[in-house]
N, C-alpha and C positions, 0 to 999 in steps of 0.2 A: 692292411697288408701285413703288419707285424703280428697281429693277434689272430687273424683268421686265415689268410692265404698261405703264408709260409709254414705255420705249424701244421695245418691240415695237409699240405703237400708232403711234409716229412712223415707224418703219421700214416698217410696213405701209401707212401713208398715202402715204409718199413712194416706194414701190416702183414700178418701171417694168415693166409687163407686156408691153412691146414692141409694143403696138398702134399707137402714134404713128409709130414708125419702120418699120413694115411687117415687123418680124422675126417669128420664130416666137413664139407667145404663151407667156409664162412665168408661173409661179404667183407671185402677190404674197406669199402665205403662206410659201412656201419661201424666197423672197428675204429676207423680214423675219426668218424663223427663223434663217437663216444669220448675219445680223448680230447677232441677239439672243444666239446661242450664244457669239459672240466677246465680247460685252459681259459675259455671265455668267461666262465663264472668266476674263477679266481682273479683274473685280470680286472673284470668289472667291479668285483668287491673291493680290490685294492684302490682302483681309481676313484670310485665313488666315496669311499671312506676318507681318502686323502683330500678329495675335493671339498667335502662338507666341513673338514677341519682346517684346511689350509688354503682356501680360495680367497682370503682377504689379503689384498695387496696394500702396501704403504709406499707412497711416492714422496721422497723428500723435497721440501720446498724451502728456499731461503727467504726469510722475512726481514725487511729493512724498516725500522721505525725511526722517523725523523722528528725531533723535538726542537722547535724554534722558540726561544725565550723572549726575544725582542724583535719585532718587525719594523722598528723605527729606522728611518734613513736620514741622511744629512742633505738638506736642500741648500744649495749655494746660488745666490743671485749674482749673475755676471752682467756688468754694465760697461759697455765700451762707448768710446766717443763717437757720436754720429749714428749709433745703433740703438735699437730698442733693447731694454734689459730682458734677459731670459733667465730661466731657472735651470740649474744643473744639479742632478741628483747623484750624490756620491754613494754608489752601492757598496763600496768597501767599508762603509761605516756600519753595515749590517753585521750583527753578531753571528759568528759561525754556528750553524745548527748542530745539535747532538744527534748522531746517527748510531743506532743500535742494530746489530745484525744477530739473527737467531735462526734456528732450523726447526721447522715444523713438518708434519706429515699429513698428507691427504690419503685417507683410507676409504677404499670401496671394494666391493666384491666383484670379481670377474665372472663371466659366463663359462660354461664348461668347455667349449672349443678353445677359447683363449687359454684356459688353464691347461689343457692338454698340450697346446703348442709350447707354453712356457715350461711345462714339466719335461717334455721331450728335449727342449733346448738345454735345460739345466743338466739332465742326465747325459745328453749327448756330449756336452763339454767335458764332463767328468770322464766319460769313456774315452773321448779323444785324448785327454791329458794322460790317462793311464797307458793307452795303446801307443801313443806317440813316444812316451818315455821308454817303454819296452822296445819299440821299433828302432829308436836311435841306438840302442845297445845291441839289437839283434842284426841289423843290416851289415855291420862289419863282419860278424861271424858268418853270415850267409855268403858274402863275397869271398871270404878267405876259404871257407869250406868248398865253395865252388871251384877254387883253384886246387886244393888238396885232393878233392874227390873228382877231379876232372875225368871224363870218360876216356877209355882207351879204345883204339881201333881194333875191331875184331874181324876175323875172317868169316866167311859164310858158314863154314862147318862149325866154328865155335858158337855162332849165333844160333844155329839149328840145335846144337846140343844143349845149350842153356835154355832154349824155349821148351824142349822136351822135359827138362828137369822142372821148370816152373809149372808146366801143365800137370805133371805128376803131383807136385806139392799142392796145387790148387784143387785137384780132385780129392786128395787125401783130406784137406781141410773141409771141403764140402761134405764128405762122408762123416767126418767127426761132428760137424754142425747138425746134420740130419739125425745122427744117433743121439746127440744131446737133446734135441727136440723131442724125439720119440721117448727117451727116458724120462723127460720132464712130464710129458703127457701121461705116461703110464703111472708115474708117481702121483699125479693129481687124482687119478682114478682110484688108487689103492691107499693113499695116505689117510691115517686115522687121527693120531694125536697131534697137538700143536707143537710139542717139543720135537717130534719127528720131522715136522715140516720145517722148523727153524734149523735143525741140523742139516736137512737136505738143501735148504736155501743157501746156507753158508758154503757147503760143498759145491753146489751148482755155481755160485758166484765165483769161486776160485777157478773152476774149470772154464768158465766164460772168460775170465781175465787171461788165462793162459792161451785160449783160442784167439783172443784179440791181439795178444802179443805176436803170435805166429802169423796172423794176417797182416799185422803192421810190418813185420820183417819181409813178408812176401811182397807186399806193395812196394817197399823200398827197392827190392831186387828187380821188380818189373820196371820201375822208373829208371833204374840204372841200365837195364838192358835197352830200353827205348833210347836213352841218351847215347849208348854205345852204337846203336843202329844209325842214329843221326850223324854221329861222328864218323862212322865208316862211310857214309854216303857223301857228306859235305864236311870235311875236317878243316877247321880253322884253328891253327895252333896259337894264334894271338889272343883269342877270347879268354882262355884261362888266365893269362898274364894280365889282361885288362881287368879281370875280376879281382886279381890280387892287388893291383894298383888302386882300384876303387875301394877295396876293403881297407887298405892302409889309410886312404884319404878320409873315408867315413869314420874310421876309428879315431883319427885325430880330431875330426869334427865333433864326435860324441864326447871325447875327453874335454875339449874346450868348452862345449856346451854346458 
């Protein structure tokens, strides 16, 4: 699932079939399969190399050594009037044994499925610790920002006007993305020297970062508009204050933690 299904789905979704740039149509499946093979080979190389070097496990075992120097006991003959004599063994006479405790290890090699389970558990606990630590600090900010950035109630005319603005911005960003792809395809056909390609790659990376920033801002504005729509239809003024209260409580919990 982690190595095959999820990466292939992402690669297939983001694959470019060439229709936007006017190039010859390419297969999205083949493009995704090419990247998936690279991921699979890299993952298999890492797992196999670590398995053959780290598959030996050591289980600690406590050893107890008992040394008894004298096993002699004291036998006492008891004779009562009118009864037959009998022997009584005094066990308290036995010398206390010497007990030595030590730790040893049982080593054996695990099979590959057990190694994968142990590796995923070990990595999972580290990831859980990191994300839980960040989450404890991020939850108060999310609740408090949910109060400070609470949606306001908009009229139907205001919602329609904002929707038109967002549609225009979306169309502009799509045009910019198409022009960047066409320019990149044209450069691949005409580029000659390696230095020219490096300079173009740096410039292209800068333009892509700017485009991603504009898309991020646009997505935030769309989410804010959707929240305003929901608030206009079903407005509950207590929810923002409840978020503020939860933010203060979780902040105290994070500090005490």
